[in-house]
N, C-alpha and C positions, 0 to 999 in steps of 0.2 A: 729509418735507423737498426730495425731490427730490433730483438728481442732476449730475453736470458736467458740462458740454454747452458744447461753444465758444461763444463769446458770453454765457453767463448771468453771471447774478452771482456763483457760487461760481467762475467761471474767473476772472472779474474780482476776485475776491476776493484768491487766490493771485499773479495777476500784480502786484498793490498789494502782496502781503507780500513777494515777494521784491524790490522795488526798495524797500521800509523796510527790508528786513535788508542790501543793499546801502549803504544813505545809512546805517544806525546802526553798520555797520562801518566806515566813511570819518569820521565824526564821533567816535567812541569811541577810532580809533585813530589820527588824522592828526595828534599831536602826541605821539606815544609813540615810542620807539625801535626803529629798524630790528630791533631783535631783539625787542622785544616784537612788532611786529608782523607779524614771521614765526613766532614760537612761537603768536600768537593762531591764525593760518592753516592753520598745519602742524595742530593741535588740532582743526580745523572738518575739513581731510581726511581725518585719522584716526578721527575719529568717524563719518564717509560712510563710510569702508570697514566698520568695527565694523557699521553700519546692516548695510552692503550684506553681512553673513552670520546679525547675530543677526535678522534677517526671517525667519528659515527658523523662529525657533520663534511666531511669528504668523501669524493665519487671513491669506491664504490658502493660505500655504506650508506650514506644519503638517500640512497636512490630505492636501498633494499629496505627503508627502516620503517617500521620497528620490528621487523623479524630480524636486522644487521643487529639489534643488540646481543644475541646471540654470542657474539664475533668479539664483542667488547664481556663474557664474561669468564670464567676460568674452565675453558669448555678441554684445553691440553696441558702438557707439562711446563713447557712457556708461557703460557697465559697465564698458567698458575703461579709460576717461579714470578713473571713482571708485576701480579699483583702484588705475593708476600714479601719478596726483597726486599722492598723499601721499609718494610716494617721489623723485617730480622735485625739490618742493619742499624735501628734506632736503639739495640743493643749495643751499650758499650763493649761491657767484658765480654771477652767472647766464649761462647758457647754452641751447642751440637750445630746449632742454628746455619752459624757459619762454616763448618765444616761441610754441613752439609748444601750450601751454598755456593761451594765452589765449584764441590763436584756435579750438582745441575748445572750451574751456570755456565762450566765449562763445556762440559758432553753434549748440554743441551744448547749450545749457543753455538759452538762447533761444528754440530753436526747440521743446524739451520743454514749456517754458514757454506755451508760445500754440499749440503743438496736442501735449496730453498723452495719449500715446493713451495711457499703461498707466491710465490714471486718467478716463479720456470713460467713461461710462455709471457708475461707481461712485458710491458717498455720499459728500458732501467731507469727512464727517470720519472717515470709516473708515479705521483707520490705513494701508493699503496709501496710500489716497490722500494720506495727511503723510506717508508715508516718501518718495513717489514726488516731491511737489513739493519737500522739504526735499534731497534728495539733488540734483534739478536749480537747485536755488537757489544750491545751494554750492558747484557746478558753475561755475555763472557768476558767483557773486560772490566768490570768494576771488581769482580773475587777474581780474576788475576791481578788483577793493579792493589790490592788489601792485602794479598796473598806475598807477593813481589816486595813491596814495603813494608809487611811483616806488621802490618796492622794488625789481620785477621789470617793467619797461617792455617791451612789442613792439618791436623796431627792422625798418625798414626793409629792411636789408640782408641781414638772416636770411629774406625773404620765402621763397627758394627749398629752406628746409629745410620747408616748410608741404606741401606734395605728399608730400615725399618719409618723413614721419614718420605721417603719412596713411597712406601703404603699410603703415608697419611696423604701425598700430594693426589696419589691415586683415587685414594677414597675423598677427599675435598672435587677432584673432578666428579666421581660420580653422583656425588651428591649435587653437583651445579648440571648433570646431563637430567636429569630428574626433575628437579625444579626447573629447568628450562622447556621441559616438556609438559610440563603440569601448567604451567602458564601460556602455552601455545607457542613460543619462539623457536622450540623444535618441533616439526608435526610426524605426532606417530602416536604411541601407546606406552606406555611404560615398560610392557610385554616387549616390542621392537628393542629396547635397549640392550636386551639379551642376543639377540644376534650380533654378533662379532662386527658384521657386515653394515652396521648403519650407526650411524653417530659415532664412530669408537677410533679415531687419531691419535689415542696415547695406546691403545693397546688394555684397557682397562676392562673390557667388556670380553678379553679374551683376542685371538690372534686374527686378525683379520684374511678373508678368502683371497684376498688379491697378495697377500703373507704367505703363502702355502709352504715355500723353502722353512721361514721362519717357526711353521706347527712342526717340523720335523725334529727341531732345534728345542723345543718348550714341551712339547705334549710329555716326551719322556719324565721329565722332572716334574708332572704334577701328577700330587693323588687322581688317582682313581674319582674320589667321593665329589671332588671338585670339576671335574670333567662329567659328570651326569645330573643331567636334568630329573631328577627325582621325583618332584611332581610337577613334571611338563607345563612347564612356565610358556614354552618362547616354540612349542611348536615343532619338536624334532629338530629345530635348526641346530648346528652342532654348538652346543654348550658349553659355558665357562663360568665358574662363580665370580662374579663381577669383583676383582681387586683381589681377593681372596688367594686366584689362582696366579695369583702371581708372586706368592710367598717364598716359595723355593729358588725358582728362577731367579729373583733380586738379590735372596743371597750367594748364589753360585756365582752371577754374572758381575756385579753391583759392586762386590768387596775387592775383587782382582783388579778390576778398573780405576776405582778410586787409592787402591793402595800405587797403581801404576803414575796415574798422572797429579799425586799430593807426594811421590815419593822425593822430587827435589829439595821438597821444604824440609819434610822430616830430617832428610839422609844430611840435610848439611844440619839442619839442629843439633844433630845426635853427634855430630863429628867437632861442630863449637865446641859442646858441653867435653867431649872427651880432651878438646884441646885444652880448655878453660881447666879443666881438672891435674892437667900435666904439669902445667903452669904454677 
């Protein structure tokens, strides 16, 4: 049958399915009330949250239980979004969390669909492959549907919140990792977490060694004191102060990305306001 590889038929099949899911959601909900749209989107998000934990009953997780419980925690950006998005969307009135959910859902969901790290090399219709794609399709399609249908549209004036909430997400991942080490679900010492090559899928603890090219981009933006192991905490291994090292890079890179991917919505809103004033 083959396996999932970047650029092969199964790779494009799942990207196509994600696009179809988004199209169907928009078409089926476009004439529905705001309440109905919110309800459907919440059902999808809470179903995704349930799957995040129910996957423990299926291979390969059940074979590694209880250590596999770490995979149902908030150990990366998309996992944190899977857990938190349902509760953010419980707020009826739009707030900065919805602007951030649009950013993280679109960027994180699409990044996973176009580079499906957890699906690469696996059978295309195995449980965990389908689960991976379903999870990230929902993360992408829900905020995009909400934006297209006008339920929660990203706003340009909230650009400042994107890097700040990104750092909050990273802080949650950091706390989660320390908890996993403390309870033994991740084998190692607390000091091991300060090694960028150890359990660091979201760059929470620095640039991973296998992304040396990224260090050339990020390091010039990181203040020296955030890259100095002044207290000798990690034995001389390349050091980045957890989470805080991302502060300047977050503002430099995330704001332009948010402005770009949200521009169709706030530009159309600006045009509509101008048209209404002219009338």
